[in-house]
C-alpha positions in Angstrom: -22.2 -61.0 -51.3 -24.0 -62.8 -48.5 -24.3 -59.3 -46.6 -25.9 -57.9 -49.8 -28.5 -60.5 -49.8 -29.1 -60.0 -46.1 -29.8 -56.3 -47.1 -32.4 -57.4 -49.8 -34.1 -59.5 -47.3 -34.3 -56.7 -44.9 -35.9 -54.7 -47.7 -38.5 -57.3 -48.0 -39.1 -57.5 -44.5 -39.3 -53.6 -43.9 -41.6 -53.4 -46.9 -39.2 -51.4 -48.9 -39.9 -54.0 -52.0 -42.5 -56.5 -52.2 -40.1 -59.5 -52.8 -37.1 -60.1 -55.3 -35.6 -62.9 -57.1 -31.8 -63.1 -58.0 -31.2 -63.5 -61.9 -28.4 -63.2 -64.3 -24.9 -64.4 -63.7 -25.2 -64.5 -59.9 -28.4 -66.5 -60.2 -26.8 -69.0 -62.7 -24.0 -69.5 -60.0 -26.3 -71.1 -57.7 -26.6 -74.0 -60.4 -23.5 -74.0 -62.5 -19.7 -73.5 -61.8 -19.1 -69.9 -60.8 -17.8 -67.4 -63.2 -16.9 -63.8 -63.2 -19.6 -61.0 -63.1 -19.8 -57.3 -62.0 -23.2 -57.0 -60.6 -26.0 -58.7 -59.0 -29.3 -58.8 -61.3 -32.7 -58.5 -58.9 -35.8 -59.0 -60.4 -38.5 -56.9 -58.8 -42.1 -55.7 -59.3 -42.9 -52.3 -59.5 -46.4 -50.6 -59.1 -47.9 -48.4 -61.7 -46.8 -44.9 -60.7 -50.2 -42.9 -60.4 -50.0 -39.7 -62.3 -46.1 -40.0 -62.9 -44.4 -40.5 -66.1 -41.2 -42.2 -64.5 -41.4 -44.8 -62.0 -39.2 -44.6 -58.9 -36.7 -47.4 -58.5 -38.1 -49.8 -56.0 -36.2 -49.3 -52.5 -34.1 -46.4 -53.7 -35.4 -44.2 -50.8 -34.8 -47.0 -48.2 -31.2 -47.8 -49.6 -30.3 -44.2 -49.7 -31.6 -43.6 -46.1 -29.3 -46.4 -45.0 -26.2 -44.9 -46.5 -26.2 -46.9 -49.5 -26.1 -44.1 -52.0 -23.2 -44.9 -54.4 -24.0 -45.8 -58.1 -21.4 -48.0 -60.0 -22.5 -48.8 -63.5 -26.1 -49.4 -63.6 -26.4 -50.5 -60.1 -26.6 -49.1 -56.2 -23.9 -50.5 -54.3 -24.8 -52.7 -51.4 -22.2 -54.0 -49.3 -19.8 -53.8 -52.0 -21.7 -55.3 -54.7 -23.6 -53.2 -57.5 -27.1 -54.3 -57.3 -29.2 -53.7 -60.5 -32.9 -53.8 -59.7 -34.7 -54.8 -62.9 -38.5 -54.4 -63.2 -40.4 -57.6 -64.1 -41.4 -56.5 -67.7 -42.8 -59.4 -69.4 -44.8 -62.8 -69.0 -41.5 -65.0 -68.7 -39.8 -62.4 -66.1 -43.2 -62.5 -64.2 -43.1 -66.4 -64.0 -39.4 -66.7 -63.2 -40.2 -64.2 -60.3 -43.2 -65.6 -58.9 -41.6 -69.2 -58.9 -38.3 -68.3 -57.4 -36.9 -70.6 -54.9 -35.6 -69.7 -51.5 -32.0 -71.3 -51.4 -29.2 -70.9 -48.7 -26.1 -69.1 -49.1 -23.9 -69.5 -45.7 -27.1 -69.3 -43.6 -28.7 -66.5 -45.5 -31.9 -67.1 -47.6 -31.8 -65.9 -51.0 -34.7 -66.0 -53.6 -33.1 -67.3 -56.7 -34.7 -67.7 -60.2 -35.0 -71.5 -61.1 -32.5 -73.0 -63.4 -34.9 -73.5 -66.2 -36.5 -69.8 -66.1 -32.7 -68.6 -66.1 -31.9 -70.6 -69.3 -35.1 -69.4 -71.1 -34.5 -65.6 -70.1 -30.9 -66.3 -71.3 -32.1 -67.7 -74.4 -34.5 -65.0 -75.1 -31.9 -62.1 -74.8 -29.6 -64.1 -76.8 -26.1 -62.4 -76.2 -23.0 -64.5 -76.9 -22.4 -64.8 -73.0 -25.8 -65.8 -72.3 -25.8 -68.5 -74.9 -22.4 -69.8 -73.5 -24.2 -70.0 -69.9 -26.9 -71.8 -71.3 -24.4 -74.3 -72.8 -23.0 -74.6 -69.2 -26.5 -75.4 -67.8 -27.0 -78.0 -70.4 -23.5 -79.6 -70.1 -23.8 -79.6 -66.3 -27.1 -81.3 -66.2 -28.5 -78.3 -64.3 -31.9 -78.1 -65.9 -34.8 -80.6 -65.9 -35.4 -80.8 -69.7 -39.2 -81.6 -69.5 -39.5 -78.4 -67.3 -37.4 -76.4 -69.5 -39.2 -77.6 -72.5 -42.6 -76.5 -70.9 -41.2 -72.9 -69.9 -39.9 -72.4 -73.6 -43.1 -73.8 -75.0 -45.3 -71.4 -72.8 -43.2 -68.3 -73.8 -42.6 -68.9 -77.4 -39.0 -69.9 -77.3 -39.1 -73.3 -79.3 -37.5 -71.9 -82.1 -34.9 -70.0 -80.3 -34.1 -73.6 -78.4 -34.2 -75.5 -81.7 -31.6 -73.1 -83.4 -29.4 -73.1 -80.2 -29.4 -76.9 -80.1 -28.4 -77.1 -83.9 -25.7 -74.4 -83.4 -24.2 -75.2 -80.2 -25.2 -78.9 -79.1 -24.7 -80.9 -82.2 
């Protein structure tokens, strides 16, 4: 996985993508006990395609020119890991992307979505596996509750949080 992150850093350095923020299950593993996952979710920004109906996948030409052309599931395989480039599409994701923090994985810098934003995104998506991960964050004290409450308030997720607490934490 470290080699995959190194390639993402090269993509930023070489201008293939503006930046990135690791989200999803891999992002969560920086804060809570690891669990199984099939791919790496990477938040990226995309520019509005001028005169195009379909936007181009950020970094596709860059990766393809370096031999990364295999597609597995919904991701481009980079150093044996499928990487799913997910365009930022709403205010919560934009805030998560902009406030991601640089963490270290064995000497490689990795830009990772903060725990409170990960929880908010998982709560918004609301799949059973996401809710189980939210429970992990809470039970392992991986979030700052004041910061989380603020994020949830700003993004209209207070009711989902209240329902989650009633269902899973009482």
